[in-house]
C-alpha positions in Angstrom: -57.5 59.7 33.4 -61.0 60.3 31.9 -62.3 57.0 33.4 -62.0 58.0 37.0 -64.3 60.5 36.6 -67.0 57.9 35.0 -66.4 55.7 38.0 -66.7 58.5 40.3 -70.0 59.6 38.6 -71.5 55.8 38.6 -70.7 55.4 42.2 -72.2 58.7 43.2 -75.4 58.4 41.2 -75.8 54.8 42.4 -75.3 55.7 46.3 -77.4 58.9 45.7 -80.3 56.9 44.5 -80.0 54.7 47.1 -80.2 57.6 49.6 -83.1 59.0 47.9 -84.9 55.4 48.2 -84.2 55.4 51.7 -86.0 58.7 52.4 -88.9 57.9 50.0 -89.9 55.0 52.4 -87.9 53.7 54.8 -90.0 50.8 55.8 -89.8 49.6 52.2 -86.2 50.1 52.3 -85.6 48.0 55.4 -87.9 45.7 54.0 -85.7 45.1 50.9 -82.6 44.7 52.9 -83.9 41.9 54.9 -85.1 40.3 51.6 -81.9 40.2 49.8 -81.0 37.0 50.5 -77.6 38.1 51.6 -76.2 34.4 51.9 -76.6 33.5 48.3 -75.2 36.9 47.5 -72.0 36.1 49.7 -71.7 32.7 47.6 -71.7 34.2 44.7 -68.8 37.0 45.9 -66.8 34.2 47.3 -66.6 32.3 44.1 -65.7 35.7 42.6 -62.9 35.8 44.9 -62.0 32.3 44.4 -61.4 33.1 40.8 -59.1 35.7 41.4 -57.1 33.8 44.1 -56.8 30.9 41.5 -55.5 33.2 38.9 -53.2 35.2 41.1 -49.5 35.2 40.7 -46.7 36.9 42.2 -46.2 38.8 39.2 -49.5 40.5 39.1 -48.9 43.9 40.8 -51.9 45.5 42.4 -52.6 49.2 42.0 -55.2 51.2 43.6 -57.1 51.3 40.2 -57.4 47.6 40.4 -58.9 47.9 43.9 -61.6 50.0 42.3 -62.2 47.8 39.6 -62.7 44.7 42.0 -64.7 46.9 44.3 -66.8 47.7 40.8 -67.2 43.9 39.9 -68.5 43.3 43.4 -71.3 45.5 43.0 -72.0 44.5 39.5 -72.3 41.0 40.5 -74.4 42.0 43.9 -76.8 44.0 41.5 -77.1 40.9 39.2 -77.9 38.8 42.0 -80.8 41.4 43.0 -81.9 42.0 39.6 -82.5 38.0 39.7 -84.1 38.5 43.3 -86.6 41.2 42.3 -87.8 39.1 39.2 -88.0 35.9 40.8 -90.3 37.7 43.6 -92.6 38.5 40.9 -92.7 35.0 39.4 -92.9 33.2 42.3 -95.5 34.9 44.2 -97.9 31.9 44.4 -95.3 29.7 45.6 -94.1 32.2 48.2 -97.6 32.5 49.7 -97.1 29.3 50.8 -93.5 28.4 51.7 -92.2 32.4 52.3 -95.0 34.4 53.8 -93.1 37.1 55.1 -91.7 38.3 52.0 -92.6 42.0 50.9 -94.3 40.6 47.8 -96.3 38.3 49.5 -97.5 40.9 52.6 -98.1 43.6 49.9 -95.5 45.9 51.2 -93.8 46.1 48.0 -95.8 45.9 44.7 -95.2 44.2 41.5 -94.7 47.5 39.7 -92.3 48.5 42.2 -90.4 45.2 41.8 -90.1 45.8 38.2 -88.8 49.5 38.7 -85.9 47.8 41.2 -85.4 45.4 38.5 -84.7 47.9 35.9 -82.6 50.1 38.2 -80.3 46.8 39.3 -80.0 46.0 35.4 -79.2 49.4 34.3 -76.4 49.7 37.3 -75.0 46.1 36.9 -74.3 47.0 33.0 -73.0 50.4 34.0 -70.7 49.1 36.8 -69.4 46.2 34.7 -68.9 48.0 31.6 -66.4 50.4 33.3 -64.1 47.4 34.2 -64.6 45.6 30.8 -66.6 44.4 28.1 -65.9 40.8 29.0 -67.0 41.6 32.5 -70.2 43.2 31.3 -70.5 40.3 28.9 -70.4 37.8 31.8 -72.5 39.7 33.8 -75.5 39.7 31.3 -75.2 35.9 30.7 -75.4 35.5 34.6 -78.7 37.5 34.6 -79.8 35.8 31.6 -79.4 32.4 32.9 -81.3 33.3 36.0 -84.1 34.9 33.7 -84.5 31.7 31.8 -84.6 29.6 35.3 -87.1 31.7 37.0 -89.3 33.9 34.5 -91.9 32.7 32.1 -92.6 31.4 29.9 -89.4 29.3 30.2 -89.3 28.7 34.0 -86.6 26.0 33.6 -86.7 25.8 37.7 -89.5 23.2 36.8 -87.0 20.9 35.1 -85.3 18.7 38.0 -81.7 18.7 38.6 -81.0 20.3 35.2 -82.5 23.5 36.8 -79.8 23.5 39.5 -76.9 22.8 37.1 -78.3 26.6 35.8 -77.1 27.5 39.3 -73.8 25.9 39.1 -73.0 27.4 35.7 -73.8 30.7 37.2 -71.4 30.0 39.9 -68.8 29.1 37.5 -69.8 32.5 35.4 -68.7 34.6 38.6 -65.7 32.3 39.0 -64.7 33.0 35.3 -65.1 36.6 36.2 -62.4 36.6 38.9 -60.1 34.7 36.6 -60.7 36.7 33.6 -59.7 39.8 35.4 -56.3 38.3 36.5 -55.5 36.3 33.5 -57.0 38.0 30.6 -58.7 35.0 29.5 -61.4 32.4 30.2 -59.7 29.4 30.1 -60.0 28.1 33.6 -58.6 25.0 35.1 -60.5 21.8 34.4 -60.4 20.6 38.0 -62.6 23.7 39.0 -65.1 23.0 35.8 -65.6 19.5 37.4 -66.0 20.7 41.0 -68.3 23.7 40.3 -70.5 22.4 37.2 -70.6 18.7 38.6 -70.6 18.3 42.1 -71.8 21.8 43.4 -74.5 21.4 40.6 -75.5 18.4 42.5 -75.2 20.0 46.2 -77.2 23.1 45.4 -80.6 21.1 45.0 -80.7 21.9 48.7 -82.1 25.2 47.9 -85.2 23.7 47.1 -85.9 21.6 50.4 -87.1 24.9 51.9 -89.6 25.6 49.2 -91.2 22.1 49.2 -94.7 22.9 50.1 -94.9 25.5 47.7 -93.3 23.9 45.0 -95.7 20.9 45.4 -98.5 23.2 45.4 -97.5 24.8 42.5 -96.9 21.6 40.7 -93.2 22.5 40.2 -90.8 19.3 40.1 -87.9 19.6 42.3 -85.8 16.6 43.5 -87.8 17.2 47.1 -91.4 17.2 45.3 -90.0 14.1 42.8 -89.0 11.8 45.5 -90.3 13.4 48.8 -88.7 15.9 51.1 -86.9 13.4 53.7 -85.3 11.2 50.9 -84.2 14.3 49.0 -82.5 15.5 52.4 -80.4 12.2 52.4 -79.7 12.3 48.8 -78.8 16.1 48.6 -76.7 15.5 52.0 -74.8 12.6 50.1 -74.2 14.9 47.5 -72.5 17.3 49.9 -70.3 14.6 51.4 -69.2 13.5 48.0 -68.3 17.1 46.9 -66.2 17.5 49.7 -64.4 14.0 49.5 -63.8 14.3 45.8 -62.0 17.7 45.9 -59.3 16.1 48.1 -58.5 13.9 44.9 -59.4 16.4 42.2 -57.0 19.3 43.6 -53.1 18.1 43.6 -52.6 21.3 45.9 -55.0 19.7 48.8 -52.9 16.9 50.2 -52.0 15.4 54.0 -54.2 13.5 56.2 -55.2 16.8 58.1 -57.0 18.3 55.0 -58.2 14.7 54.0 -59.8 14.6 58.1 -60.9 18.4 57.5 -62.9 17.4 54.6 -64.4 14.2 55.6 -65.5 16.3 59.1 -67.0 18.9 57.3 -68.7 16.5 54.6 -70.4 14.7 57.7 -71.3 17.7 59.0 -73.1 19.4 56.1 -74.9 15.8 55.4 -76.1 16.2 59.1 -77.5 19.6 58.6 -79.0 18.9 55.2 -80.5 15.7 56.8 -81.9 16.8 59.9 -85.5 17.2 60.7 -85.2 20.6 61.9 -84.4 21.9 58.7 -82.4 25.4 58.0 -80.3 26.9 55.5 -78.1 28.9 57.3 -76.1 26.0 59.1 -75.5 24.8 55.4 -74.0 28.1 54.3 -72.1 28.9 57.8 -70.3 25.3 57.2 -69.6 25.9 54.0 -67.9 29.7 54.3 -65.8 28.4 57.2 -64.4 25.6 55.2 -63.9 28.2 52.4 -62.2 30.4 55.0 -59.7 27.6 56.3 -59.0 26.3 52.9 -58.1 29.8 51.8 -55.7 30.5 55.1 -54.4 27.0 54.2 -53.6 27.4 50.4 -51.9 31.1 51.2 -49.0 29.2 53.0 -48.1 27.7 49.4 
């Protein structure tokens, strides 16, 4: 029963500090909320839930405490994402001055020192919430943070390595998938087909996040797929990666069968190709299609 007090204390402390931050400077607090890249955080939370659902079986009996622990995992993943976002904003200041001029780091609304404080806050509470669930969950959270740190922060800045850098993001996607899988199964032995889908096909498609930053990356000399082969060519190639990811999943997973599912995946694959390759580029339709497909497949799979 003692663990309940630890959880209550951690949650109350966290939300109290958020409230203090809001009262300290409302404009900065709101600016941070607008800059948290909610769609990307949702991506990781979706794969955590995906990991839970893949490992879930009818013999697993959820208790209230299980729901509390899942909530703690969700908060820990969100904070791990925010740590990576805050540190990345510090490292990408020169790039964001060209590609993302409205970010608080560029406008000067939030200073680098304040981002450092926010990063420490996010790191401490990531560790606090994840360790309350279990040491393996804490370990995976720290792996997630460590990979992103190598990806974006000097002196490594592995985001400068084309294609491989996006495989690091795919690896982090697999890490949060493993969190969900481990919570139910109690082991890290995820099915092989999910490793292929996430680490290979998603690792190629995730290059789309560099399209938006093309001008800033080119100015900073960062080698991404768009800066190497050109923005338009990379859009077509990444759109093809998306299409192949959709179609290949039909043949990788035995549970996906039938003409309806095949046509559904083909339709979403073509739609993703279009929104990635169009001249008036925006990330939001890519995420929207991706989330809608997950929702449809999730409803479909619950019938079996």
